[in-house]
All heavy atoms as TSV, in Angstrom:
chain	resi	resn	atom	element	x	y	z
A	1	MET	N	N	16.236	2.127	13.007
A	1	MET	CA	C	15.220	2.025	11.979
A	1	MET	C	C	15.906	1.724	10.650
A	1	MET	O	O	16.841	2.393	10.259
A	1	MET	CB	C	14.442	3.338	11.908
A	1	MET	CG	C	13.291	3.304	10.940
A	1	MET	SD	S	12.346	4.844	10.818
A	1	MET	CE	C	11.854	5.128	12.488
A	2	THR	N	N	15.410	0.725	9.968
A	2	THR	CA	C	16.026	0.335	8.695
A	2	THR	C	C	15.557	1.251	7.570
A	2	THR	O	O	14.582	1.984	7.705
A	2	THR	CB	C	15.656	-1.116	8.337
A	2	THR	OG1	O	14.256	-1.174	8.061
A	2	THR	CG2	C	16.015	-2.079	9.444
A	3	SER	N	N	16.259	1.162	6.464
A	3	SER	CA	C	15.873	1.987	5.316
A	3	SER	C	C	14.513	1.569	4.778
A	3	SER	O	O	13.748	2.406	4.298
A	3	SER	CB	C	16.935	1.910	4.228
A	3	SER	OG	O	17.041	0.596	3.730
A	4	LEU	N	N	14.199	0.259	4.857
A	4	LEU	CA	C	12.877	-0.196	4.420
A	4	LEU	C	C	11.779	0.414	5.278
A	4	LEU	O	O	10.753	0.858	4.763
A	4	LEU	CB	C	12.778	-1.729	4.494
A	4	LEU	CG	C	13.345	-2.519	3.340
A	4	LEU	CD1	C	13.292	-4.011	3.636
A	4	LEU	CD2	C	12.623	-2.206	2.054
A	5	THR	N	N	12.005	0.451	6.574
A	5	THR	CA	C	11.027	1.035	7.483
A	5	THR	C	C	10.835	2.512	7.174
A	5	THR	O	O	9.705	3.009	7.125
A	5	THR	CB	C	11.458	0.840	8.947
A	5	THR	OG1	O	11.656	-0.552	9.197
A	5	THR	CG2	C	10.415	1.375	9.900
A	6	GLN	N	N	11.919	3.201	6.925
A	6	GLN	CA	C	11.831	4.621	6.585
A	6	GLN	C	C	11.087	4.825	5.272
A	6	GLN	O	O	10.262	5.733	5.140
A	6	GLN	CB	C	13.226	5.240	6.497
A	6	GLN	CG	C	13.909	5.357	7.834
A	6	GLN	CD	C	15.350	5.840	7.700
A	6	GLN	OE1	O	15.987	5.636	6.677
A	6	GLN	NE2	N	15.846	6.466	8.749
A	7	GLU	N	N	11.379	3.977	4.300
A	7	GLU	CA	C	10.730	4.096	2.995
A	7	GLU	C	C	9.228	3.821	3.107
A	7	GLU	O	O	8.414	4.515	2.495
A	7	GLU	CB	C	11.369	3.121	2.010
A	7	GLU	CG	C	11.043	3.418	0.579
A	7	GLU	CD	C	11.864	2.587	-0.399
A	7	GLU	OE1	O	12.902	2.015	-0.013
A	7	GLU	OE2	O	11.449	2.517	-1.560
A	8	ILE	N	N	8.862	2.843	3.922
A	8	ILE	CA	C	7.445	2.539	4.117
A	8	ILE	C	C	6.744	3.691	4.822
A	8	ILE	O	O	5.617	4.057	4.460
A	8	ILE	CB	C	7.264	1.210	4.875
A	8	ILE	CG1	C	7.556	0.056	3.921
A	8	ILE	CG2	C	5.867	1.087	5.461
A	8	ILE	CD1	C	7.473	-1.307	4.529
A	9	LYS	N	N	7.383	4.279	5.815
A	9	LYS	CA	C	6.773	5.418	6.510
A	9	LYS	C	C	6.573	6.593	5.564
A	9	LYS	O	O	5.555	7.273	5.603
A	9	LYS	CB	C	7.621	5.829	7.713
A	9	LYS	CG	C	7.498	4.870	8.867
A	9	LYS	CD	C	8.218	5.368	10.079
A	9	LYS	CE	C	8.001	4.358	11.203
A	9	LYS	NZ	N	8.229	4.942	12.494
A	10	GLN	N	N	7.536	6.835	4.695
A	10	GLN	CA	C	7.418	7.914	3.719
A	10	GLN	C	C	6.271	7.624	2.746
A	10	GLN	O	O	5.463	8.504	2.439
A	10	GLN	CB	C	8.732	8.078	2.959
A	10	GLN	CG	C	8.694	9.174	1.922
A	10	GLN	CD	C	10.004	9.282	1.152
A	10	GLN	OE1	O	10.961	8.558	1.402
A	10	GLN	NE2	N	10.045	10.182	0.192
A	11	LEU	N	N	6.190	6.385	2.269
A	11	LEU	CA	C	5.115	6.001	1.365
A	11	LEU	C	C	3.759	6.119	2.058
A	11	LEU	O	O	2.785	6.563	1.465
A	11	LEU	CB	C	5.335	4.575	0.851
A	11	LEU	CG	C	4.281	4.036	-0.106
A	11	LEU	CD1	C	4.172	4.921	-1.350
A	11	LEU	CD2	C	4.601	2.601	-0.492
A	12	HIS	N	N	3.706	5.749	3.334
A	12	HIS	CA	C	2.472	5.860	4.107
A	12	HIS	C	C	1.992	7.311	4.130
A	12	HIS	O	O	0.797	7.589	3.924
A	12	HIS	CB	C	2.706	5.326	5.525
A	12	HIS	CG	C	1.488	5.288	6.367
A	12	HIS	ND1	N	1.439	5.854	7.605
A	12	HIS	CD2	C	0.258	4.768	6.147
A	12	HIS	CE1	C	0.243	5.678	8.118
A	12	HIS	NE2	N	-0.497	5.025	7.250
A	13	ARG	N	N	2.889	8.233	4.355
A	13	ARG	CA	C	2.530	9.657	4.347
A	13	ARG	C	C	2.016	10.082	2.969
A	13	ARG	O	O	1.045	10.826	2.861
A	13	ARG	CB	C	3.718	10.519	4.754
A	13	ARG	CG	C	3.990	10.515	6.246
A	13	ARG	CD	C	5.024	11.561	6.631
A	13	ARG	NE	N	6.339	11.302	6.048
A	13	ARG	CZ	C	7.268	10.528	6.606
A	13	ARG	NH1	N	7.046	9.963	7.768
A	13	ARG	NH2	N	8.433	10.349	6.021
A	14	GLN	N	N	2.672	9.611	1.906
A	14	GLN	CA	C	2.231	9.943	0.552
A	14	GLN	C	C	0.814	9.421	0.304
A	14	GLN	O	O	-0.011	10.117	-0.285
A	14	GLN	CB	C	3.165	9.336	-0.498
A	14	GLN	CG	C	4.506	9.996	-0.589
A	14	GLN	CD	C	5.410	9.275	-1.579
A	14	GLN	OE1	O	5.224	8.096	-1.876
A	14	GLN	NE2	N	6.411	9.984	-2.078
A	15	ILE	N	N	0.566	8.205	0.733
A	15	ILE	CA	C	-0.756	7.601	0.547
A	15	ILE	C	C	-1.817	8.405	1.282
A	15	ILE	O	O	-2.886	8.688	0.737
A	15	ILE	CB	C	-0.749	6.125	1.013
A	15	ILE	CG1	C	0.091	5.275	0.046
A	15	ILE	CG2	C	-2.173	5.583	1.116
A	15	ILE	CD1	C	0.394	3.879	0.541
A	16	LEU	N	N	-1.518	8.804	2.509
A	16	LEU	CA	C	-2.489	9.562	3.292
A	16	LEU	C	C	-2.747	10.944	2.702
A	16	LEU	O	O	-3.840	11.503	2.890
A	16	LEU	CB	C	-2.025	9.688	4.741
A	16	LEU	CG	C	-1.971	8.389	5.531
A	16	LEU	CD1	C	-1.452	8.656	6.942
A	16	LEU	CD2	C	-3.320	7.685	5.571
A	17	ASP	N	N	-1.775	11.495	1.990
A	17	ASP	CA	C	-1.932	12.816	1.377
A	17	ASP	C	C	-2.782	12.784	0.108
A	17	ASP	O	O	-3.286	13.814	-0.323
A	17	ASP	CB	C	-0.576	13.436	1.058
A	17	ASP	CG	C	0.160	13.902	2.301
A	17	ASP	OD1	O	-0.480	14.067	3.357
A	17	ASP	OD2	O	1.387	14.099	2.209
A	18	LEU	N	N	-2.930	11.614	-0.497
A	18	LEU	CA	C	-3.702	11.505	-1.730
A	18	LEU	C	C	-5.190	11.357	-1.441
A	18	LEU	O	O	-5.579	10.916	-0.364
A	18	LEU	CB	C	-3.242	10.283	-2.541
A	18	LEU	CG	C	-1.851	10.358	-3.147
A	18	LEU	CD1	C	-1.486	9.027	-3.775
A	18	LEU	CD2	C	-1.787	11.462	-4.183
A	19	SER	N	N	-5.991	11.680	-2.432
A	19	SER	CA	C	-7.428	11.470	-2.294
A	19	SER	C	C	-7.722	9.971	-2.381
A	19	SER	O	O	-6.926	9.203	-2.923
A	19	SER	CB	C	-8.186	12.218	-3.387
A	19	SER	OG	O	-7.920	11.635	-4.649
A	20	GLU	N	N	-8.872	9.580	-1.857
A	20	GLU	CA	C	-9.229	8.163	-1.846
A	20	GLU	C	C	-9.290	7.567	-3.244
A	20	GLU	O	O	-8.985	6.401	-3.436
A	20	GLU	CB	C	-10.586	7.979	-1.164
A	20	GLU	CG	C	-10.490	7.079	0.034
A	20	GLU	CD	C	-11.819	6.871	0.697
A	20	GLU	OE1	O	-12.605	6.044	0.198
A	20	GLU	OE2	O	-12.050	7.527	1.718
A	21	CYS	N	N	-9.671	8.379	-4.221
A	21	CYS	CA	C	-9.791	7.848	-5.582
A	21	CYS	C	C	-8.433	7.710	-6.285
A	21	CYS	O	O	-8.362	7.161	-7.375
A	21	CYS	CB	C	-10.748	8.704	-6.401
A	21	CYS	SG	S	-10.231	10.399	-6.638
A	22	GLU	N	N	-7.354	8.157	-5.665
A	22	GLU	CA	C	-6.030	8.067	-6.266
A	22	GLU	C	C	-5.062	7.168	-5.504
A	22	GLU	O	O	-4.151	6.600	-6.086
A	22	GLU	CB	C	-5.409	9.465	-6.366
A	22	GLU	CG	C	-6.118	10.384	-7.325
A	22	GLU	CD	C	-5.941	9.942	-8.771
A	22	GLU	OE1	O	-4.847	9.495	-9.134
A	22	GLU	OE2	O	-6.920	10.034	-9.520
A	23	ARG	N	N	-5.262	7.022	-4.212
A	23	ARG	CA	C	-4.245	6.375	-3.386
A	23	ARG	C	C	-4.042	4.892	-3.683
A	23	ARG	O	O	-2.959	4.365	-3.473
A	23	ARG	CB	C	-4.545	6.586	-1.908
A	23	ARG	CG	C	-5.795	5.914	-1.423
A	23	ARG	CD	C	-6.106	6.302	-0.017
A	23	ARG	NE	N	-7.075	5.371	0.528
A	23	ARG	CZ	C	-7.288	5.187	1.793
A	23	ARG	NH1	N	-6.604	5.897	2.663
A	23	ARG	NH2	N	-8.169	4.321	2.205
A	24	TYR	N	N	-5.061	4.223	-4.212
A	24	TYR	CA	C	-4.917	2.795	-4.503
A	24	TYR	C	C	-3.810	2.530	-5.521
A	24	TYR	O	O	-3.265	1.433	-5.589
A	24	TYR	CB	C	-6.244	2.197	-4.972
A	24	TYR	CG	C	-6.638	2.606	-6.372
A	24	TYR	CD1	C	-6.201	1.859	-7.465
A	24	TYR	CD2	C	-7.426	3.718	-6.610
A	24	TYR	CE1	C	-6.545	2.223	-8.755
A	24	TYR	CE2	C	-7.774	4.087	-7.887
A	24	TYR	CZ	C	-7.339	3.335	-8.962
A	24	TYR	OH	O	-7.679	3.695	-10.223
A	25	ARG	N	N	-3.445	3.545	-6.299
A	25	ARG	CA	C	-2.415	3.360	-7.321
A	25	ARG	C	C	-1.035	3.082	-6.714
A	25	ARG	O	O	-0.142	2.590	-7.399
A	25	ARG	CB	C	-2.348	4.589	-8.223
A	25	ARG	CG	C	-3.621	4.790	-9.015
A	25	ARG	CD	C	-3.612	6.111	-9.753
A	25	ARG	NE	N	-4.934	6.440	-10.229
A	25	ARG	CZ	C	-5.315	6.347	-11.490
A	25	ARG	NH1	N	-4.458	5.939	-12.397
A	25	ARG	NH2	N	-6.540	6.667	-11.833
A	26	LEU	N	N	-0.868	3.398	-5.443
A	26	LEU	CA	C	0.409	3.140	-4.770
A	26	LEU	C	C	0.451	1.761	-4.101
A	26	LEU	O	O	1.462	1.385	-3.521
A	26	LEU	CB	C	0.686	4.234	-3.737
A	26	LEU	CG	C	0.931	5.625	-4.316
A	26	LEU	CD1	C	1.122	6.648	-3.205
A	26	LEU	CD2	C	2.137	5.629	-5.239
A	27	GLN	N	N	-0.619	0.997	-4.217
A	27	GLN	CA	C	-0.679	-0.327	-3.585
A	27	GLN	C	C	0.432	-1.261	-4.061
A	27	GLN	O	O	1.062	-1.925	-3.236
A	27	GLN	CB	C	-2.058	-0.965	-3.785
A	27	GLN	CG	C	-2.258	-2.268	-3.055
A	27	GLN	CD	C	-1.737	-3.485	-3.792
A	27	GLN	OE1	O	-1.713	-3.509	-5.020
A	27	GLN	NE2	N	-1.314	-4.481	-3.036
A	28	PRO	N	N	0.707	-1.349	-5.369
A	28	PRO	CA	C	1.788	-2.255	-5.790
A	28	PRO	C	C	3.137	-1.917	-5.147
A	28	PRO	O	O	3.899	-2.818	-4.775
A	28	PRO	CB	C	1.833	-2.091	-7.316
A	28	PRO	CG	C	0.461	-1.627	-7.675
A	28	PRO	CD	C	0.027	-0.757	-6.520
A	29	ARG	N	N	3.410	-0.636	-5.016
A	29	ARG	CA	C	4.678	-0.222	-4.391
A	29	ARG	C	C	4.706	-0.622	-2.913
A	29	ARG	O	O	5.711	-1.128	-2.414
A	29	ARG	CB	C	4.852	1.284	-4.548
A	29	ARG	CG	C	6.165	1.780	-4.033
A	29	ARG	CD	C	6.400	3.206	-4.450
A	29	ARG	NE	N	7.497	3.753	-3.677
A	29	ARG	CZ	C	7.598	5.022	-3.336
A	29	ARG	NH1	N	6.699	5.884	-3.723
A	29	ARG	NH2	N	8.616	5.440	-2.630
A	30	LEU	N	N	3.572	-0.401	-2.218
A	30	LEU	CA	C	3.493	-0.778	-0.810
A	30	LEU	C	C	3.637	-2.287	-0.650
A	30	LEU	O	O	4.390	-2.759	0.200
A	30	LEU	CB	C	2.170	-0.302	-0.203
A	30	LEU	CG	C	1.930	-0.666	1.256
A	30	LEU	CD1	C	3.018	-0.074	2.158
A	30	LEU	CD2	C	0.554	-0.216	1.708
A	31	ALA	N	N	2.957	-3.049	-1.492
A	31	ALA	CA	C	3.041	-4.511	-1.415
A	31	ALA	C	C	4.480	-4.976	-1.638
A	31	ALA	O	O	4.959	-5.887	-0.954
A	31	ALA	CB	C	2.107	-5.145	-2.436
A	32	GLY	N	N	5.171	-4.342	-2.570
A	32	GLY	CA	C	6.566	-4.703	-2.826
A	32	GLY	C	C	7.459	-4.437	-1.630
A	32	GLY	O	O	8.306	-5.263	-1.269
A	33	LEU	N	N	7.262	-3.291	-0.997
A	33	LEU	CA	C	8.076	-2.957	0.181
A	33	LEU	C	C	7.779	-3.905	1.343
A	33	LEU	O	O	8.696	-4.325	2.054
A	33	LEU	CB	C	7.824	-1.510	0.604
A	33	LEU	CG	C	8.387	-0.440	-0.330
A	33	LEU	CD1	C	7.933	0.942	0.116
A	33	LEU	CD2	C	9.900	-0.511	-0.371
A	34	LEU	N	N	6.515	-4.240	1.515
A	34	LEU	CA	C	6.172	-5.182	2.590
A	34	LEU	C	C	6.789	-6.550	2.323
A	34	LEU	O	O	7.263	-7.212	3.250
A	34	LEU	CB	C	4.649	-5.290	2.737
A	34	LEU	CG	C	3.928	-4.011	3.164
A	34	LEU	CD1	C	2.429	-4.251	3.252
A	34	LEU	CD2	C	4.467	-3.462	4.461
A	35	GLY	N	N	6.795	-6.959	1.068
A	35	GLY	CA	C	7.433	-8.220	0.701
A	35	GLY	C	C	8.931	-8.196	0.981
A	35	GLY	O	O	9.502	-9.177	1.472
A	36	GLN	N	N	9.567	-7.079	0.692
A	36	GLN	CA	C	10.994	-6.940	0.978
A	36	GLN	C	C	11.260	-7.022	2.475
A	36	GLN	O	O	12.257	-7.616	2.905
A	36	GLN	CB	C	11.519	-5.618	0.435
A	36	GLN	CG	C	11.610	-5.557	-1.066
A	36	GLN	CD	C	12.082	-4.196	-1.552
A	36	GLN	OE1	O	12.692	-3.429	-0.818
A	36	GLN	NE2	N	11.792	-3.887	-2.804
A	37	MET	N	N	10.368	-6.427	3.263
A	37	MET	CA	C	10.530	-6.495	4.718
A	37	MET	C	C	10.455	-7.945	5.195
A	37	MET	O	O	11.266	-8.377	6.014
A	37	MET	CB	C	9.441	-5.678	5.435
A	37	MET	CG	C	9.684	-4.196	5.445
A	37	MET	SD	S	8.474	-3.327	6.450
A	37	MET	CE	C	9.228	-3.533	8.074
A	38	ARG	N	N	9.458	-8.680	4.676
A	38	ARG	CA	C	9.316	-10.094	5.070
A	38	ARG	C	C	10.563	-10.885	4.694
A	38	ARG	O	O	11.054	-11.690	5.481
A	38	ARG	CB	C	8.082	-10.704	4.398
A	38	ARG	CG	C	6.804	-10.429	5.125
A	38	ARG	CD	C	5.632	-11.217	4.523
A	38	ARG	NE	N	4.480	-10.353	4.480
A	38	ARG	CZ	C	4.078	-9.629	3.449
A	38	ARG	NH1	N	4.721	-9.692	2.306
A	38	ARG	NH2	N	3.019	-8.854	3.526
A	39	GLU	N	N	11.044	-10.677	3.473
A	39	GLU	CA	C	12.229	-11.393	2.997
A	39	GLU	C	C	13.456	-11.076	3.841
A	39	GLU	O	O	14.331	-11.928	4.030
A	39	GLU	CB	C	12.507	-11.056	1.534
A	39	GLU	CG	C	11.502	-11.649	0.579
A	39	GLU	CD	C	11.704	-11.184	-0.851
A	39	GLU	OE1	O	12.712	-10.497	-1.140
A	39	GLU	OE2	O	10.833	-11.503	-1.682
A	40	ALA	N	N	13.526	-9.850	4.356
A	40	ALA	CA	C	14.661	-9.437	5.184
A	40	ALA	C	C	14.501	-9.904	6.628
A	40	ALA	O	O	15.375	-9.672	7.455
A	40	ALA	CB	C	14.809	-7.919	5.143
A	41	GLY	N	N	13.372	-10.545	6.929
A	41	GLY	CA	C	13.146	-11.042	8.279
A	41	GLY	C	C	12.666	-9.983	9.252
A	41	GLY	O	O	12.696	-10.187	10.462
A	42	GLU	N	N	12.215	-8.853	8.723
A	42	GLU	CA	C	11.729	-7.773	9.579
A	42	GLU	C	C	10.254	-7.965	9.898
A	42	GLU	O	O	9.516	-8.577	9.124
A	42	GLU	CB	C	11.932	-6.416	8.898
A	42	GLU	CG	C	13.385	-6.058	8.694
A	42	GLU	CD	C	13.556	-4.679	8.091
A	42	GLU	OE1	O	12.791	-3.771	8.449
A	42	GLU	OE2	O	14.453	-4.538	7.244
A	43	GLN	N	N	9.842	-7.411	11.008
A	43	GLN	CA	C	8.445	-7.443	11.414
A	43	GLN	C	C	7.660	-6.455	10.550
A	43	GLN	O	O	8.027	-5.286	10.462
A	43	GLN	CB	C	8.326	-7.047	12.895
A	43	GLN	CG	C	6.926	-7.037	13.432
A	43	GLN	CD	C	6.422	-8.433	13.726
A	43	GLN	OE1	O	7.203	-9.361	13.877
A	43	GLN	NE2	N	5.128	-8.585	13.798
A	44	VAL	N	N	6.587	-6.932	9.901
A	44	VAL	CA	C	5.733	-6.063	9.093
A	44	VAL	C	C	4.651	-5.498	10.004
A	44	VAL	O	O	3.886	-6.253	10.592
A	44	VAL	CB	C	5.106	-6.835	7.917
A	44	VAL	CG1	C	4.161	-5.947	7.133
A	44	VAL	CG2	C	6.186	-7.402	7.008
A	45	PRO	N	N	4.589	-4.180	10.146
A	45	PRO	CA	C	3.587	-3.578	11.025
A	45	PRO	C	C	2.169	-3.932	10.575
A	45	PRO	O	O	1.860	-3.894	9.375
A	45	PRO	CB	C	3.831	-2.075	10.894
A	45	PRO	CG	C	5.208	-1.949	10.339
A	45	PRO	CD	C	5.442	-3.175	9.522
A	46	SER	N	N	1.316	-4.270	11.539
A	46	SER	CA	C	-0.063	-4.653	11.209
A	46	SER	C	C	-0.801	-3.506	10.531
A	46	SER	O	O	-1.642	-3.730	9.662
A	46	SER	CB	C	-0.804	-5.121	12.458
A	46	SER	OG	O	-0.853	-4.090	13.421
A	47	GLU	N	N	-0.472	-2.275	10.896
A	47	GLU	CA	C	-1.113	-1.109	10.273
A	47	GLU	C	C	-0.825	-1.083	8.769
A	47	GLU	O	O	-1.701	-0.770	7.965
A	47	GLU	CB	C	-0.601	0.174	10.929
A	47	GLU	CG	C	-1.176	1.434	10.331
A	47	GLU	CD	C	-0.579	2.697	10.940
A	47	GLU	OE1	O	0.359	2.609	11.743
A	47	GLU	OE2	O	-1.069	3.772	10.577
A	48	MET	N	N	0.394	-1.446	8.397
A	48	MET	CA	C	0.764	-1.439	6.983
A	48	MET	C	C	0.105	-2.601	6.237
A	48	MET	O	O	-0.286	-2.454	5.083
A	48	MET	CB	C	2.285	-1.524	6.814
A	48	MET	CG	C	3.044	-0.302	7.297
A	48	MET	SD	S	2.595	1.187	6.407
A	48	MET	CE	C	1.703	2.064	7.651
A	49	ARG	N	N	-0.038	-3.744	6.909
A	49	ARG	CA	C	-0.747	-4.871	6.281
A	49	ARG	C	C	-2.201	-4.499	6.016
A	49	ARG	O	O	-2.743	-4.780	4.954
A	49	ARG	CB	C	-0.672	-6.120	7.161
A	49	ARG	CG	C	0.670	-6.818	7.131
A	49	ARG	CD	C	0.579	-8.211	7.744
A	49	ARG	NE	N	-0.093	-8.224	9.030
A	49	ARG	CZ	C	0.523	-8.275	10.210
A	49	ARG	NH1	N	1.828	-8.339	10.258
A	49	ARG	NH2	N	-0.166	-8.291	11.327
A	50	ARG	N	N	-2.838	-3.857	6.999
A	50	ARG	CA	C	-4.241	-3.444	6.830
A	50	ARG	C	C	-4.364	-2.393	5.736
A	50	ARG	O	O	-5.303	-2.444	4.933
A	50	ARG	CB	C	-4.802	-2.908	8.146
A	50	ARG	CG	C	-5.099	-4.008	9.158
A	50	ARG	CD	C	-5.899	-3.479	10.341
A	50	ARG	NE	N	-5.245	-2.363	11.023
A	50	ARG	CZ	C	-4.403	-2.472	12.043
A	50	ARG	NH1	N	-4.106	-3.660	12.521
A	50	ARG	NH2	N	-3.871	-1.402	12.604
A	51	LEU	N	N	-3.436	-1.452	5.688
A	51	LEU	CA	C	-3.467	-0.434	4.645
A	51	LEU	C	C	-3.321	-1.083	3.274
A	51	LEU	O	O	-4.035	-0.734	2.335
A	51	LEU	CB	C	-2.368	0.607	4.862
A	51	LEU	CG	C	-2.250	1.693	3.802
A	51	LEU	CD1	C	-3.540	2.496	3.682
A	51	LEU	CD2	C	-1.076	2.604	4.115
A	52	ASN	N	N	-2.433	-2.034	3.159
A	52	ASN	CA	C	-2.236	-2.738	1.885
A	52	ASN	C	C	-3.528	-3.437	1.467
A	52	ASN	O	O	-3.925	-3.371	0.304
A	52	ASN	CB	C	-1.082	-3.730	1.999
A	52	ASN	CG	C	-0.757	-4.363	0.665
A	52	ASN	OD1	O	-0.544	-3.687	-0.324
A	52	ASN	ND2	N	-0.740	-5.685	0.647
A	53	GLU	N	N	-4.185	-4.104	2.401
A	53	GLU	CA	C	-5.443	-4.787	2.094
A	53	GLU	C	C	-6.516	-3.788	1.662
A	53	GLU	O	O	-7.269	-4.041	0.712
A	53	GLU	CB	C	-5.920	-5.583	3.304
A	53	GLU	CG	C	-5.053	-6.781	3.604
A	53	GLU	CD	C	-5.364	-7.424	4.942
A	53	GLU	OE1	O	-6.348	-7.021	5.605
A	53	GLU	OE2	O	-4.630	-8.350	5.333
A	54	THR	N	N	-6.584	-2.658	2.340
A	54	THR	CA	C	-7.558	-1.627	1.990
A	54	THR	C	C	-7.300	-1.095	0.593
A	54	THR	O	O	-8.230	-0.942	-0.217
A	54	THR	CB	C	-7.511	-0.467	3.013
A	54	THR	OG1	O	-7.827	-0.983	4.306
A	54	THR	CG2	C	-8.473	0.637	2.651
A	55	LEU	N	N	-6.038	-0.812	0.290
A	55	LEU	CA	C	-5.696	-0.291	-1.036
A	55	LEU	C	C	-5.970	-1.317	-2.126
A	55	LEU	O	O	-6.417	-0.969	-3.221
A	55	LEU	CB	C	-4.229	0.135	-1.081
A	55	LEU	CG	C	-3.840	1.318	-0.203
A	55	LEU	CD1	C	-2.348	1.582	-0.307
A	55	LEU	CD2	C	-4.636	2.551	-0.540
A	56	LEU	N	N	-5.737	-2.583	-1.824
A	56	LEU	CA	C	-6.018	-3.642	-2.784
A	56	LEU	C	C	-7.519	-3.704	-3.061
A	56	LEU	O	O	-7.937	-3.811	-4.220
A	56	LEU	CB	C	-5.500	-4.982	-2.268
A	56	LEU	CG	C	-5.588	-6.162	-3.223
A	56	LEU	CD1	C	-4.879	-5.867	-4.537
A	56	LEU	CD2	C	-5.014	-7.394	-2.569
A	57	ASP	N	N	-8.331	-3.600	-2.020
A	57	ASP	CA	C	-9.787	-3.568	-2.197
A	57	ASP	C	C	-10.205	-2.378	-3.057
A	57	ASP	O	O	-11.057	-2.504	-3.935
A	57	ASP	CB	C	-10.506	-3.493	-0.848
A	57	ASP	CG	C	-10.438	-4.795	-0.060
A	57	ASP	OD1	O	-10.121	-5.846	-0.659
A	57	ASP	OD2	O	-10.704	-4.750	1.161
A	58	GLU	N	N	-9.603	-1.226	-2.792
A	58	GLU	CA	C	-9.922	-0.016	-3.569
A	58	GLU	C	C	-9.513	-0.184	-5.033
A	58	GLU	O	O	-10.230	0.267	-5.935
A	58	GLU	CB	C	-9.233	1.208	-2.967
A	58	GLU	CG	C	-9.818	1.623	-1.633
A	58	GLU	CD	C	-9.057	2.750	-0.962
A	58	GLU	OE1	O	-8.119	3.315	-1.561
A	58	GLU	OE2	O	-9.405	3.076	0.192
A	59	ALA	N	N	-8.390	-0.836	-5.277
A	59	ALA	CA	C	-7.937	-1.061	-6.649
A	59	ALA	C	C	-8.902	-1.985	-7.392
A	59	ALA	O	O	-9.229	-1.742	-8.556
A	59	ALA	CB	C	-6.532	-1.657	-6.653
A	60	ILE	N	N	-9.375	-3.002	-6.713
A	60	ILE	CA	C	-10.334	-3.930	-7.334
A	60	ILE	C	C	-11.638	-3.204	-7.645
A	60	ILE	O	O	-12.195	-3.347	-8.732
A	60	ILE	CB	C	-10.561	-5.148	-6.424
A	60	ILE	CG1	C	-9.285	-5.995	-6.385
A	60	ILE	CG2	C	-11.744	-5.977	-6.906
A	60	ILE	CD1	C	-9.277	-7.069	-5.313
A	61	GLU	N	N	-12.113	-2.406	-6.712
A	61	GLU	CA	C	-13.339	-1.635	-6.940
A	61	GLU	C	C	-13.180	-0.678	-8.105
A	61	GLU	O	O	-14.100	-0.503	-8.910
A	61	GLU	CB	C	-13.721	-0.863	-5.684
A	61	GLU	CG	C	-14.343	-1.711	-4.614
A	61	GLU	CD	C	-14.788	-0.896	-3.415
A	61	GLU	OE1	O	-15.228	0.251	-3.605
A	61	GLU	OE2	O	-14.685	-1.420	-2.302
A	62	ALA	N	N	-12.029	-0.045	-8.210
A	62	ALA	CA	C	-11.790	0.910	-9.296
A	62	ALA	C	C	-11.849	0.227	-10.659
A	62	ALA	O	O	-12.296	0.820	-11.639
A	62	ALA	CB	C	-10.443	1.599	-9.103
A	63	GLN	N	N	-11.425	-1.028	-10.729
A	63	GLN	CA	C	-11.494	-1.757	-11.995
A	63	GLN	C	C	-12.941	-1.937	-12.432
A	63	GLN	O	O	-13.257	-1.853	-13.613
A	63	GLN	CB	C	-10.841	-3.126	-11.859
A	63	GLN	CG	C	-9.355	-3.084	-11.774
A	63	GLN	CD	C	-8.758	-4.460	-11.594
A	63	GLN	OE1	O	-9.438	-5.416	-11.213
A	63	GLN	NE2	N	-7.474	-4.576	-11.866
A	64	PHE	N	N	-13.822	-2.206	-11.487
A	64	PHE	CA	C	-15.215	-2.462	-11.828
A	64	PHE	C	C	-16.007	-1.191	-12.081
A	64	PHE	O	O	-17.033	-1.223	-12.754
A	64	PHE	CB	C	-15.890	-3.307	-10.750
A	64	PHE	CG	C	-15.407	-4.715	-10.742
A	64	PHE	CD1	C	-14.538	-5.175	-9.786
A	64	PHE	CD2	C	-15.808	-5.597	-11.735
A	64	PHE	CE1	C	-14.086	-6.475	-9.787
A	64	PHE	CE2	C	-15.362	-6.903	-11.763
A	64	PHE	CZ	C	-14.494	-7.346	-10.796
A	65	GLU	N	N	-15.552	-0.060	-11.552
A	65	GLU	CA	C	-16.252	1.200	-11.782
A	65	GLU	C	C	-16.193	1.616	-13.251
A	65	GLU	O	O	-17.064	2.331	-13.719
A	65	GLU	CB	C	-15.646	2.299	-10.899
A	65	GLU	CG	C	-16.016	2.160	-9.451
A	65	GLU	CD	C	-15.369	3.230	-8.597
A	65	GLU	OE1	O	-14.675	4.114	-9.122
A	65	GLU	OE2	O	-15.557	3.174	-7.368
A	66	ASN	N	N	-15.186	1.202	-13.956
A	66	ASN	CA	C	-15.011	1.613	-15.346
A	66	ASN	C	C	-15.533	0.593	-16.352
A	66	ASN	O	O	-15.347	0.768	-17.540
A	66	ASN	CB	C	-13.540	1.902	-15.614
A	66	ASN	CG	C	-13.036	3.077	-14.807
A	66	ASN	OD1	O	-13.757	4.039	-14.599
A	66	ASN	ND2	N	-11.812	2.987	-14.336
A	67	MET	N	N	-16.176	-0.465	-15.870
A	67	MET	CA	C	-16.685	-1.479	-16.778
A	67	MET	C	C	-18.045	-1.063	-17.336
A	67	MET	O	O	-18.904	-0.616	-16.596
A	67	MET	CB	C	-16.838	-2.814	-16.056
A	67	MET	CG	C	-15.557	-3.489	-15.703
A	67	MET	SD	S	-15.885	-5.114	-15.038
A	67	MET	CE	C	-15.288	-6.096	-16.367
A	68	PRO	N	N	-18.223	-1.207	-18.624
A	68	PRO	CA	C	-19.543	-0.899	-19.173
A	68	PRO	C	C	-20.565	-1.948	-18.756
A	68	PRO	O	O	-20.244	-3.110	-18.568
A	68	PRO	CB	C	-19.309	-0.954	-20.686
A	68	PRO	CG	C	-18.063	-1.735	-20.871
A	68	PRO	CD	C	-17.267	-1.620	-19.604
A	69	VAL	N	N	-21.778	-1.483	-18.611
A	69	VAL	CA	C	-22.852	-2.401	-18.186
A	69	VAL	C	C	-23.647	-2.848	-19.374
A	69	VAL	O	O	-23.904	-2.215	-20.302
A	69	VAL	CB	C	-23.772	-1.702	-17.163
A	69	VAL	CG1	C	-24.896	-2.618	-16.756
A	69	VAL	CG2	C	-22.953	-1.279	-15.978
């Protein structure tokens, strides 16, 4: 297991421990690690890709929740 894989697994646990309204804040870090994995030629787990997409959606929604109407 590479250090990137270990770091992603640790981040995954951190994300799961946070509440839904907070976890999207870790999306940039997850996206960066996934990018590093791709650059290193490693296989990016589909579960992590889906989690990244989910967190990105949550981050976009959070931006609109604070907009005045």
